N, CA, C, O and the ligand as a Tripos MOL2 file, in Angstrom:
@<TRIPOS>MOLECULE
protein
  277   275    70     0     0
PROTEIN
NO_CHARGES

@<TRIPOS>ATOM
      1 N         112.7730  109.1380 -160.3510 N.3       1 MET1
      2 CA        113.6610  109.5050 -161.4520 C.3       1 MET1
      3 C         114.4860  108.3140 -161.8750 C.2       1 MET1
      4 O         114.6870  107.3640 -161.1180 O.2       1 MET1
      5 N         114.9590  108.3910 -163.1110 N.am      2 ILE2
      6 CA        115.7230  107.2860 -163.6740 C.3       2 ILE2
      7 C         117.2180  107.5200 -163.3800 C.2       2 ILE2
      8 O         117.8130  108.5080 -163.8120 O.2       2 ILE2
      9 N         117.7830  106.5930 -162.6460 N.am      3 ILE3
     10 CA        119.2100  106.7130 -162.3260 C.3       3 ILE3
     11 C         120.0540  106.0630 -163.4140 C.2       3 ILE3
     12 O         121.1060  106.5660 -163.8080 O.2       3 ILE3
     13 N         119.5470  104.9210 -163.8840 N.am      4 LYS4
     14 CA        120.2840  104.1850 -164.9050 C.3       4 LYS4
     15 C         119.2910  103.4930 -165.8330 C.2       4 LYS4
     16 O         118.3690  102.8150 -165.3800 O.2       4 LYS4
     17 N         119.4880  103.6720 -167.1190 N.am      5 ASN5
     18 CA        118.5980  103.0920 -168.1350 C.3       5 ASN5
     19 C         119.4020  102.0170 -168.8680 C.2       5 ASN5
     20 O         120.1530  102.3100 -169.7990 O.2       5 ASN5
     21 N         119.2330  100.7900 -168.4370 N.am      6 CYS6
     22 CA        120.1910   99.7520 -168.8360 C.3       6 CYS6
     23 C         119.5150   98.3710 -168.8880 C.2       6 CYS6
     24 O         118.7140   98.0240 -168.0190 O.2       6 CYS6
     25 N         119.8540   97.5990 -169.9190 N.am      7 ILE7
     26 CA        119.3900   96.2180 -170.0050 C.3       7 ILE7
     27 C         120.5320   95.3030 -170.4680 C.2       7 ILE7
     28 O         121.5410   95.7590 -171.0050 O.2       7 ILE7
     29 N         120.3380   94.0200 -170.2430 N.am      8 LYS8
     30 CA        121.3060   93.0350 -170.7540 C.3       8 LYS8
     31 C         120.6020   92.1120 -171.7090 C.2       8 LYS8
     32 O         119.5540   91.5490 -171.3930 O.2       8 LYS8
     33 N         121.1880   91.9550 -172.8940 N.am      9 CYS9
     34 CA        120.6340   91.0470 -173.8860 C.3       9 CYS9
     35 C         120.9440   89.6150 -173.4840 C.2       9 CYS9
     36 O         122.0980   89.2750 -173.2250 O.2       9 CYS9
     37 N         119.9200   88.7780 -173.4320 N.am     10 LYS10
     38 CA        120.1250   87.3830 -173.0580 C.3      10 LYS10
     39 C         120.6830   86.5450 -174.1950 C.2      10 LYS10
     40 O         121.1540   85.4280 -173.9790 O.2      10 LYS10
     41 N         120.6280   87.0880 -175.4140 N.am     11 THR11
     42 CA        121.1310   86.3260 -176.5600 C.3      11 THR11
     43 C         122.6300   86.5000 -176.7240 C.2      11 THR11
     44 O         123.3640   85.5150 -176.8020 O.2      11 THR11
     45 N         123.0990   87.7640 -176.7770 N.am     12 CYS12
     46 CA        124.5370   87.9910 -177.0180 C.3      12 CYS12
     47 C         125.2760   88.3760 -175.7390 C.2      12 CYS12
     48 O         126.5070   88.3980 -175.7200 O.2      12 CYS12
     49 N         124.5460   88.6780 -174.6800 N.am     13 GLY13
     50 CA        125.1850   88.9800 -173.3970 C.3      13 GLY13
     51 C         125.6280   90.4200 -173.2520 C.2      13 GLY13
     52 O         126.2170   90.7800 -172.2330 O.2      13 GLY13
     53 N         125.3590   91.2570 -174.2490 N.am     14 ASP14
     54 CA        125.7390   92.6640 -174.1650 C.3      14 ASP14
     55 C         124.9240   93.3880 -173.1040 C.2      14 ASP14
     56 O         123.7260   93.1530 -172.9440 O.2      14 ASP14
     57 N         125.6040   94.2740 -172.3840 N.am     15 VAL15
     58 CA        124.9000   95.1940 -171.4920 C.3      15 VAL15
     59 C         124.9080   96.5560 -172.1830 C.2      15 VAL15
     60 O         125.9720   97.1080 -172.4640 O.2      15 VAL15
     61 N         123.7180   97.0970 -172.4540 N.am     16 ILE16
     62 CA        123.6250   98.3800 -173.1500 C.3      16 ILE16
     63 C         122.9110   99.3820 -172.2590 C.2      16 ILE16
     64 O         121.9560   99.0490 -171.5580 O.2      16 ILE16
     65 N         123.3950  100.6160 -172.3030 N.am     17 GLU17
     66 CA        122.8570  101.6670 -171.4540 C.3      17 GLU17
     67 C         122.6150  102.9070 -172.2910 C.2      17 GLU17
     68 O         123.4530  103.2920 -173.1060 O.2      17 GLU17
     69 N         121.4620  103.5300 -172.0870 N.am     18 SER18
     70 CA        121.1370  104.7950 -172.7350 C.3      18 SER18
     71 C         121.3930  105.9160 -171.7550 C.2      18 SER18
     72 O         120.7340  106.0020 -170.7190 O.2      18 SER18
     73 N         122.3410  106.7740 -172.0730 N.am     19 THR19
     74 CA        122.7550  107.8020 -171.0990 C.3      19 THR19
     75 C         122.1290  109.1670 -171.3680 C.2      19 THR19
     76 O         122.0990  110.0020 -170.4640 O.2      19 THR19
     77 N         121.6370  109.4210 -172.5530 N.am     20 HIS20
     78 CA        120.8300  110.6310 -172.7400 C.3      20 HIS20
     79 C         119.5820  110.3200 -173.5580 C.2      20 HIS20
     80 O         119.3810  109.2290 -174.0910 O.2      20 HIS20
     81 N         118.7510  111.3760 -173.6140 N.am     21 ARG21
     82 CA        117.4030  111.2190 -174.1490 C.3      21 ARG21
     83 C         117.3980  110.5890 -175.5410 C.2      21 ARG21
     84 O         116.5490  109.7430 -175.8240 O.2      21 ARG21
     85 N         118.3050  110.9740 -176.3960 N.am     22 HIS22
     86 CA        118.2950  110.4260 -177.7540 C.3      22 HIS22
     87 C         119.4320  109.4350 -177.9860 C.2      22 HIS22
     88 O         119.9060  109.2490 -179.1070 O.2      22 HIS22
     89 N         119.8430  108.8230 -176.9150 N.am     23 ASP23
     90 CA        120.9470  107.8500 -176.9810 C.3      23 ASP23
     91 C         120.3610  106.4520 -177.2180 C.2      23 ASP23
     92 O         120.0630  105.7110 -176.2810 O.2      23 ASP23
     93 N         120.2120  106.1290 -178.4870 N.am     24 PHE24
     94 CA        119.5860  104.8730 -178.9090 C.3      24 PHE24
     95 C         120.6660  103.8330 -179.0950 C.2      24 PHE24
     96 O         121.5710  104.0120 -179.9100 O.2      24 PHE24
     97 N         120.5810  102.7400 -178.3420 N.am     25 LYS25
     98 CA        121.6370  101.7350 -178.3900 C.3      25 LYS25
     99 C         121.0810  100.3440 -178.6660 C.2      25 LYS25
    100 O         120.1400   99.8830 -178.0210 O.2      25 LYS25
    101 N         121.6890   99.7010 -179.6330 N.am     26 TYR26
    102 CA        121.3930   98.2950 -179.9160 C.3      26 TYR26
    103 C         122.4730   97.4080 -179.2650 C.2      26 TYR26
    104 O         123.6110   97.8410 -179.0790 O.2      26 TYR26
    105 N         122.1140   96.2010 -178.9320 N.am     27 CYS27
    106 CA        123.1360   95.2050 -178.5650 C.3      27 CYS27
    107 C         123.7770   94.6620 -179.8370 C.2      27 CYS27
    108 O         123.3250   94.9770 -180.9380 O.2      27 CYS27
    109 N         124.8100   93.8610 -179.7020 N.am     28 SER28
    110 CA        125.5400   93.3450 -180.8760 C.3      28 SER28
    111 C         124.6650   92.5570 -181.8240 C.2      28 SER28
    112 O         124.8260   92.6690 -183.0400 O.2      28 SER28
    113 N         123.7430   91.7630 -181.3050 N.am     29 CYS29
    114 CA        122.9280   90.9210 -182.1730 C.3      29 CYS29
    115 C         121.6600   91.6040 -182.6340 C.2      29 CYS29
    116 O         120.8840   91.0220 -183.3920 O.2      29 CYS29
    117 N         121.4320   92.8520 -182.1830 N.am     30 LYS30
    118 CA        120.3030   93.6760 -182.6260 C.3      30 LYS30
    119 C         118.9300   93.1040 -182.2810 C.2      30 LYS30
    120 O         117.9420   93.4140 -182.9450 O.2      30 LYS30
    121 N         118.8700   92.2830 -181.2600 N.am     31 ARG31
    122 CA        117.5660   91.7850 -180.8320 C.3      31 ARG31
    123 C         116.8690   92.7440 -179.8780 C.2      31 ARG31
    124 O         115.6410   92.7740 -179.7960 O.2      31 ARG31
    125 N         117.6580   93.5210 -179.1650 N.am     32 VAL32
    126 CA        117.0620   94.4490 -178.1960 C.3      32 VAL32
    127 C         117.7340   95.8090 -178.2710 C.2      32 VAL32
    128 O         118.8760   95.9270 -178.7160 O.2      32 VAL32
    129 N         117.0030   96.8510 -177.8240 N.am     33 PHE33
    130 CA        117.6300   98.1780 -177.7470 C.3      33 PHE33
    131 C         117.0720   98.9390 -176.5520 C.2      33 PHE33
    132 O         116.0210   98.6040 -176.0060 O.2      33 PHE33
    133 N         117.8110   99.9740 -176.1670 N.am     34 VAL34
    134 CA        117.3320  100.9030 -175.1560 C.3      34 VAL34
    135 C         117.3900  102.3140 -175.7420 C.2      34 VAL34
    136 O         118.1510  102.5950 -176.6690 O.2      34 VAL34
    137 N         116.5560  103.1960 -175.1670 N.am     35 ASP35
    138 CA        116.5130  104.5920 -175.5920 C.3      35 ASP35
    139 C         115.8900  105.4010 -174.4790 C.2      35 ASP35
    140 O         115.2460  104.8430 -173.5910 O.2      35 ASP35
    141 N         116.0740  106.7180 -174.5140 N.am     36 GLY36
    142 CA        115.4080  107.5910 -173.5680 C.3      36 GLY36
    143 C         116.3040  108.1470 -172.4800 C.2      36 GLY36
    144 O         115.9400  109.1120 -171.8080 O.2      36 GLY36
    145 N         117.4520  107.5590 -172.3020 N.am     37 GLY37
    146 CA        118.3690  108.0720 -171.2830 C.3      37 GLY37
    147 C         117.7060  108.1630 -169.9060 C.2      37 GLY37
    148 O         117.0770  107.2140 -169.4380 O.2      37 GLY37
    149 N         117.8610  109.3160 -169.2790 N.am     38 HIS38
    150 CA        117.2990  109.5110 -167.9320 C.3      38 HIS38
    151 C         115.9400  110.1820 -168.0040 C.2      38 HIS38
    152 O         115.3830  110.5630 -166.9740 O.2      38 HIS38
    153 N         115.3880  110.3330 -169.2270 N.am     39 ASN39
    154 CA        114.0900  110.9750 -169.3800 C.3      39 ASN39
    155 C         112.9270  109.9840 -169.3790 C.2      39 ASN39
    156 O         111.8990  110.2120 -168.7410 O.2      39 ASN39
    157 N         113.1100  108.8820 -170.1040 N.am     40 TYR40
    158 CA        112.0770  107.8480 -170.1320 C.3      40 TYR40
    159 C         112.7150  106.5310 -170.4900 C.2      40 TYR40
    160 O         113.8020  106.4870 -171.0660 O.2      40 TYR40
    161 N         112.0290  105.4500 -170.1420 N.am     41 LEU41
    162 CA        112.5550  104.0990 -170.4200 C.3      41 LEU41
    163 C         111.9020  103.5670 -171.6780 C.2      41 LEU41
    164 O         110.7110  103.2540 -171.6720 O.2      41 LEU41
    165 N         112.6520  103.4600 -172.7440 N.am     42 ARG42
    166 CA        112.1150  102.8800 -173.9660 C.3      42 ARG42
    167 C         112.9090  101.6230 -174.2660 C.2      42 ARG42
    168 O         114.1400  101.6350 -174.2660 O.2      42 ARG42
    169 N         112.1900  100.5360 -174.5220 N.am     43 ARG43
    170 CA        112.8280   99.2700 -174.8370 C.3      43 ARG43
    171 C         112.2910   98.7430 -176.1520 C.2      43 ARG43
    172 O         111.1520   99.0020 -176.5400 O.2      43 ARG43
    173 N         113.1640   97.9840 -176.8310 N.am     44 GLY44
    174 CA        112.7340   97.2620 -177.9930 C.3      44 GLY44
    175 C         113.2010   95.8210 -177.8600 C.2      44 GLY44
    176 O         114.2520   95.5410 -177.2840 O.2      44 GLY44
    177 N         112.4080   94.9230 -178.3980 N.am     45 PHE45
    178 CA        112.8160   93.5270 -178.3700 C.3      45 PHE45
    179 C         112.2580   92.8290 -179.5910 C.2      45 PHE45
    180 O         111.3350   93.3350 -180.2310 O.2      45 PHE45
    181 N         112.8100   91.6650 -179.9230 N.am     46 THR46
    182 CA        112.4180   90.9490 -181.1230 C.3      46 THR46
    183 C         111.2220   90.0590 -180.8930 C.2      46 THR46
    184 O         110.2360   90.1320 -181.6260 O.2      46 THR46
    185 N         111.3030   89.2100 -179.8700 N.am     47 ASP47
    186 CA        110.2200   88.2590 -179.6250 C.3      47 ASP47
    187 C         109.4000   88.6260 -178.3810 C.2      47 ASP47
    188 O         108.1720   88.6950 -178.4490 O.2      47 ASP47
    189 N         110.0570   88.8550 -177.2730 N.am     48 SER48
    190 CA        109.3500   89.1570 -176.0520 C.3      48 SER48
    191 C         110.2920   89.8460 -175.0770 C.2      48 SER48
    192 O         111.4880   89.9750 -175.3380 O.2      48 SER48
    193 N         109.7470   90.2810 -173.9670 N.am     49 GLN49
    194 CA        110.5780   90.9310 -172.9580 C.3      49 GLN49
    195 C         111.5400   89.9500 -172.3190 C.2      49 GLN49
    196 O         112.4480   90.3490 -171.5890 O.2      49 GLN49
    197 N         111.3450   88.6580 -172.5930 N.am     50 ASP50
    198 CA        112.2910   87.6730 -172.0990 C.3      50 ASP50
    199 C         113.6270   87.7320 -172.8770 C.2      50 ASP50
    200 O         114.5960   87.0640 -172.5160 O.2      50 ASP50
    201 N         113.6520   88.5370 -173.9360 N.am     51 ASP51
    202 CA        114.9060   88.7120 -174.6990 C.3      51 ASP51
    203 C         115.9660   89.4280 -173.8880 C.2      51 ASP51
    204 O         117.1580   89.2900 -174.1620 O.2      51 ASP51
    205 N         115.5390   90.1990 -172.8790 N.am     52 TYR52
    206 CA        116.5340   90.9480 -172.1020 C.3      52 TYR52
    207 C         116.2760   90.8840 -170.6130 C.2      52 TYR52
    208 O         115.1850   90.5380 -170.1590 O.2      52 TYR52
    209 N         117.2990   91.2220 -169.8760 N.am     53 GLU53
    210 CA        117.2170   91.2750 -168.4130 C.3      53 GLU53
    211 C         117.2730   92.7570 -168.0310 C.2      53 GLU53
    212 O         118.1660   93.4890 -168.4570 O.2      53 GLU53
    213 N         116.3140   93.1740 -167.2330 N.am     54 GLU54
    214 CA        116.2270   94.5910 -166.8380 C.3      54 GLU54
    215 C         117.2810   94.9050 -165.7670 C.2      54 GLU54
    216 O         117.3270   94.2710 -164.7130 O.2      54 GLU54
    217 N         118.1230   95.8990 -166.0670 N.am     55 LEU55
    218 CA        119.1630   96.2970 -165.0930 C.3      55 LEU55
    219 C         119.0220   97.7410 -164.6740 C.2      55 LEU55
    220 O         119.8970   98.2830 -163.9990 O.2      55 LEU55
    221 N         117.9220   98.3740 -165.0680 N.am     56 SER56
    222 CA        117.7660   99.7920 -164.7710 C.3      56 SER56
    223 C         117.5900  100.0550 -163.2610 C.2      56 SER56
    224 O         117.1210   99.2120 -162.4960 O.2      56 SER56
    225 N         117.9900  101.2560 -162.8960 N.am     57 ILE57
    226 CA        117.8080  101.6880 -161.5000 C.3      57 ILE57
    227 C         116.8740  102.9080 -161.5240 C.2      57 ILE57
    228 O         117.1680  103.9310 -162.1420 O.2      57 ILE57
    229 N         115.7650  102.7630 -160.8420 N.am     58 ILE58
    230 CA        114.7720  103.8510 -160.8020 C.3      58 ILE58
    231 C         114.4540  104.1870 -159.3580 C.2      58 ILE58
    232 O         114.1850  103.3000 -158.5480 O.2      58 ILE58
    233 N         114.4860  105.4820 -159.0400 N.am     59 GLU59
    234 CA        114.1100  105.9140 -157.6900 C.3      59 GLU59
    235 C         112.7920  106.6410 -157.7420 C.2      59 GLU59
    236 O         112.5610  107.4540 -158.6370 O.2      59 GLU59
    237 N         111.9200  106.3560 -156.7870 N.am     60 PRO60
    238 CA        110.6430  107.0750 -156.7330 C.3      60 PRO60
    239 C         110.9050  108.5670 -156.5750 C.2      60 PRO60
    240 O         111.7240  108.9760 -155.7520 O.2      60 PRO60
    241 N         110.2080  109.3750 -157.3650 N.am     61 ASP61
    242 CA        110.4190  110.8170 -157.3090 C.3      61 ASP61
    243 C         109.2380  111.4820 -156.6150 C.2      61 ASP61
    244 O         108.2580  111.8490 -157.2640 O.2      61 ASP61
    245 N         109.3270  111.6320 -155.3400 N.am     62 GLU62
    246 CA        108.2030  112.1420 -154.5590 C.3      62 GLU62
    247 C         108.0320  113.6400 -154.6690 C.2      62 GLU62
    248 O         107.0090  114.1830 -154.2530 O.2      62 GLU62
    249 N         109.0140  114.3070 -155.2200 N.am     63 LYS63
    250 CA        108.9590  115.7630 -155.3290 C.3      63 LYS63
    251 C         108.6330  116.2300 -156.7420 C.2      63 LYS63
    252 O         108.8460  117.3930 -157.0860 O.2      63 LYS63
    253 N         108.1170  115.3160 -157.5570 N.am     64 SER64
    254 CA        107.9120  115.6550 -158.9760 C.3      64 SER64
    255 C         106.8970  116.8030 -159.1640 C.2      64 SER64
    256 O         106.9600  117.5140 -160.1660 O.2      64 SER64
    257 N         105.9900  116.9860 -158.2380 N.am     65 THR65
    258 CA        104.9980  118.0560 -158.4030 C.3      65 THR65
    259 C         105.6450  119.4490 -158.3890 C.2      65 THR65
    260 O         105.0510  120.4080 -158.8830 O.2      65 THR65
    261 N         106.8250  119.5630 -157.8420 N.am     66 GLU66
    262 CA        107.5040  120.8510 -157.8100 C.3      66 GLU66
    263 C         107.9290  121.3060 -159.2020 C.2      66 GLU66
    264 O         108.1690  122.4920 -159.4290 O.2      66 GLU66
    265 N         108.0200  120.3670 -160.1200 N.am     67 ASN67
    266 CA        108.5380  120.6890 -161.4240 C.3      67 ASN67
    267 C         107.4660  120.7620 -162.5060 C.2      67 ASN67
    268 O         107.7970  120.8040 -163.6910 O.2      67 ASN67
    269 N         106.2230  120.7780 -162.1370 N.am     68 LEU68
    270 CA        105.1670  120.8930 -163.1330 C.3      68 LEU68
    271 C         105.1940  122.2840 -163.7660 C.2      68 LEU68
    272 O         105.4380  123.2880 -163.0970 O.2      68 LEU68
    273 N         104.9370  122.3120 -165.0790 N.am     69 GLY69
    274 CA        104.9130  123.6100 -165.7500 C.3      69 GLY69
    275 C         106.2980  123.9480 -166.1910 C.2      69 GLY69
    276 O         106.5160  125.0050 -166.7830 O.2      69 GLY69
    277 ZN        121.9760   90.9060 -178.2370 Zn       70 ZN70
@<TRIPOS>BOND
     1     1     2 1
     2     2     3 1
     3     3     4 2
     4     3     5 am
     5     5     6 1
     6     6     7 1
     7     7     8 2
     8     7     9 am
     9     9    10 1
    10    10    11 1
    11    11    12 2
    12    11    13 am
    13    13    14 1
    14    14    15 1
    15    15    16 2
    16    15    17 am
    17    17    18 1
    18    18    19 1
    19    19    20 2
    20    19    21 am
    21    21    22 1
    22    22    23 1
    23    23    24 2
    24    23    25 am
    25    25    26 1
    26    26    27 1
    27    27    28 2
    28    27    29 am
    29    29    30 1
    30    30    31 1
    31    31    32 2
    32    31    33 am
    33    33    34 1
    34    34    35 1
    35    35    36 2
    36    35    37 am
    37    37    38 1
    38    38    39 1
    39    39    40 2
    40    39    41 am
    41    41    42 1
    42    42    43 1
    43    43    44 2
    44    43    45 am
    45    45    46 1
    46    46    47 1
    47    47    48 2
    48    47    49 am
    49    49    50 1
    50    50    51 1
    51    51    52 2
    52    51    53 am
    53    53    54 1
    54    54    55 1
    55    55    56 2
    56    55    57 am
    57    57    58 1
    58    58    59 1
    59    59    60 2
    60    59    61 am
    61    61    62 1
    62    62    63 1
    63    63    64 2
    64    63    65 am
    65    65    66 1
    66    66    67 1
    67    67    68 2
    68    67    69 am
    69    69    70 1
    70    70    71 1
    71    71    72 2
    72    71    73 am
    73    73    74 1
    74    74    75 1
    75    75    76 2
    76    75    77 am
    77    77    78 1
    78    78    79 1
    79    79    80 2
    80    79    81 am
    81    81    82 1
    82    82    83 1
    83    83    84 2
    84    83    85 am
    85    85    86 1
    86    86    87 1
    87    87    88 2
    88    87    89 am
    89    89    90 1
    90    90    91 1
    91    91    92 2
    92    91    93 am
    93    93    94 1
    94    94    95 1
    95    95    96 2
    96    95    97 am
    97    97    98 1
    98    98    99 1
    99    99   100 2
   100    99   101 am
   101   101   102 1
   102   102   103 1
   103   103   104 2
   104   103   105 am
   105   105   106 1
   106   106   107 1
   107   107   108 2
   108   107   109 am
   109   109   110 1
   110   110   111 1
   111   111   112 2
   112   111   113 am
   113   113   114 1
   114   114   115 1
   115   115   116 2
   116   115   117 am
   117   117   118 1
   118   118   119 1
   119   119   120 2
   120   119   121 am
   121   121   122 1
   122   122   123 1
   123   123   124 2
   124   123   125 am
   125   125   126 1
   126   126   127 1
   127   127   128 2
   128   127   129 am
   129   129   130 1
   130   130   131 1
   131   131   132 2
   132   131   133 am
   133   133   134 1
   134   134   135 1
   135   135   136 2
   136   135   137 am
   137   137   138 1
   138   138   139 1
   139   139   140 2
   140   139   141 am
   141   141   142 1
   142   142   143 1
   143   143   144 2
   144   143   145 am
   145   145   146 1
   146   146   147 1
   147   147   148 2
   148   147   149 am
   149   149   150 1
   150   150   151 1
   151   151   152 2
   152   151   153 am
   153   153   154 1
   154   154   155 1
   155   155   156 2
   156   155   157 am
   157   157   158 1
   158   158   159 1
   159   159   160 2
   160   159   161 am
   161   161   162 1
   162   162   163 1
   163   163   164 2
   164   163   165 am
   165   165   166 1
   166   166   167 1
   167   167   168 2
   168   167   169 am
   169   169   170 1
   170   170   171 1
   171   171   172 2
   172   171   173 am
   173   173   174 1
   174   174   175 1
   175   175   176 2
   176   175   177 am
   177   177   178 1
   178   178   179 1
   179   179   180 2
   180   179   181 am
   181   181   182 1
   182   182   183 1
   183   183   184 2
   184   183   185 am
   185   185   186 1
   186   186   187 1
   187   187   188 2
   188   187   189 am
   189   189   190 1
   190   190   191 1
   191   191   192 2
   192   191   193 am
   193   193   194 1
   194   194   195 1
   195   195   196 2
   196   195   197 am
   197   197   198 1
   198   198   199 1
   199   199   200 2
   200   199   201 am
   201   201   202 1
   202   202   203 1
   203   203   204 2
   204   203   205 am
   205   205   206 1
   206   206   207 1
   207   207   208 2
   208   207   209 am
   209   209   210 1
   210   210   211 1
   211   211   212 2
   212   211   213 am
   213   213   214 1
   214   214   215 1
   215   215   216 2
   216   215   217 am
   217   217   218 1
   218   218   219 1
   219   219   220 2
   220   219   221 am
   221   221   222 1
   222   222   223 1
   223   223   224 2
   224   223   225 am
   225   225   226 1
   226   226   227 1
   227   227   228 2
   228   227   229 am
   229   229   230 1
   230   230   231 1
   231   231   232 2
   232   231   233 am
   233   233   234 1
   234   234   235 1
   235   235   236 2
   236   235   237 am
   237   237   238 1
   238   238   239 1
   239   239   240 2
   240   239   241 am
   241   241   242 1
   242   242   243 1
   243   243   244 2
   244   243   245 am
   245   245   246 1
   246   246   247 1
   247   247   248 2
   248   247   249 am
   249   249   250 1
   250   250   251 1
   251   251   252 2
   252   251   253 am
   253   253   254 1
   254   254   255 1
   255   255   256 2
   256   255   257 am
   257   257   258 1
   258   258   259 1
   259   259   260 2
   260   259   261 am
   261   261   262 1
   262   262   263 1
   263   263   264 2
   264   263   265 am
   265   265   266 1
   266   266   267 1
   267   267   268 2
   268   267   269 am
   269   269   270 1
   270   270   271 1
   271   271   272 2
   272   271   273 am
   273   273   274 1
   274   274   275 1
   275   275   276 2
@<TRIPOS>SUBSTRUCTURE
     1 MET1         2 RESIDUE 1 A MET
     2 ILE2         6 RESIDUE 1 A ILE
     3 ILE3        10 RESIDUE 1 A ILE
     4 LYS4        14 RESIDUE 1 A LYS
     5 ASN5        18 RESIDUE 1 A ASN
     6 CYS6        22 RESIDUE 1 A CYS
     7 ILE7        26 RESIDUE 1 A ILE
     8 LYS8        30 RESIDUE 1 A LYS
     9 CYS9        34 RESIDUE 1 A CYS
    10 LYS10       38 RESIDUE 1 A LYS
    11 THR11       42 RESIDUE 1 A THR
    12 CYS12       46 RESIDUE 1 A CYS
    13 GLY13       50 RESIDUE 1 A GLY
    14 ASP14       54 RESIDUE 1 A ASP
    15 VAL15       58 RESIDUE 1 A VAL
    16 ILE16       62 RESIDUE 1 A ILE
    17 GLU17       66 RESIDUE 1 A GLU
    18 SER18       70 RESIDUE 1 A SER
    19 THR19       74 RESIDUE 1 A THR
    20 HIS20       78 RESIDUE 1 A HIS
    21 ARG21       82 RESIDUE 1 A ARG
    22 HIS22       86 RESIDUE 1 A HIS
    23 ASP23       90 RESIDUE 1 A ASP
    24 PHE24       94 RESIDUE 1 A PHE
    25 LYS25       98 RESIDUE 1 A LYS
    26 TYR26      102 RESIDUE 1 A TYR
    27 CYS27      106 RESIDUE 1 A CYS
    28 SER28      110 RESIDUE 1 A SER
    29 CYS29      114 RESIDUE 1 A CYS
    30 LYS30      118 RESIDUE 1 A LYS
    31 ARG31      122 RESIDUE 1 A ARG
    32 VAL32      126 RESIDUE 1 A VAL
    33 PHE33      130 RESIDUE 1 A PHE
    34 VAL34      134 RESIDUE 1 A VAL
    35 ASP35      138 RESIDUE 1 A ASP
    36 GLY36      142 RESIDUE 1 A GLY
    37 GLY37      146 RESIDUE 1 A GLY
    38 HIS38      150 RESIDUE 1 A HIS
    39 ASN39      154 RESIDUE 1 A ASN
    40 TYR40      158 RESIDUE 1 A TYR
    41 LEU41      162 RESIDUE 1 A LEU
    42 ARG42      166 RESIDUE 1 A ARG
    43 ARG43      170 RESIDUE 1 A ARG
    44 GLY44      174 RESIDUE 1 A GLY
    45 PHE45      178 RESIDUE 1 A PHE
    46 THR46      182 RESIDUE 1 A THR
    47 ASP47      186 RESIDUE 1 A ASP
    48 SER48      190 RESIDUE 1 A SER
    49 GLN49      194 RESIDUE 1 A GLN
    50 ASP50      198 RESIDUE 1 A ASP
    51 ASP51      202 RESIDUE 1 A ASP
    52 TYR52      206 RESIDUE 1 A TYR
    53 GLU53      210 RESIDUE 1 A GLU
    54 GLU54      214 RESIDUE 1 A GLU
    55 LEU55      218 RESIDUE 1 A LEU
    56 SER56      222 RESIDUE 1 A SER
    57 ILE57      226 RESIDUE 1 A ILE
    58 ILE58      230 RESIDUE 1 A ILE
    59 GLU59      234 RESIDUE 1 A GLU
    60 PRO60      238 RESIDUE 1 A PRO
    61 ASP61      242 RESIDUE 1 A ASP
    62 GLU62      246 RESIDUE 1 A GLU
    63 LYS63      250 RESIDUE 1 A LYS
    64 SER64      254 RESIDUE 1 A SER
    65 THR65      258 RESIDUE 1 A THR
    66 GLU66      262 RESIDUE 1 A GLU
    67 ASN67      266 RESIDUE 1 A ASN
    68 LEU68      270 RESIDUE 1 A LEU
    69 GLY69      274 RESIDUE 1 A GLY
    70 ZN70       277 GROUP 0 **** ****
């Protein structure tokens, strides 16, 4: 499961975090964004993934089969 959905922009230094599913956040310089909250990790970048530093915290979810359906 996703504990924290968060990246740091290497250009402007902003740390942005998406806290819910439709919480779409840009950094100040608009080179990178995060989205998806604790449901999925969505990232955007301008040139490459080197535009940001990954700060998310993800824990393996070994009990996910219990929630199928
Ligand atoms: Zn930025």
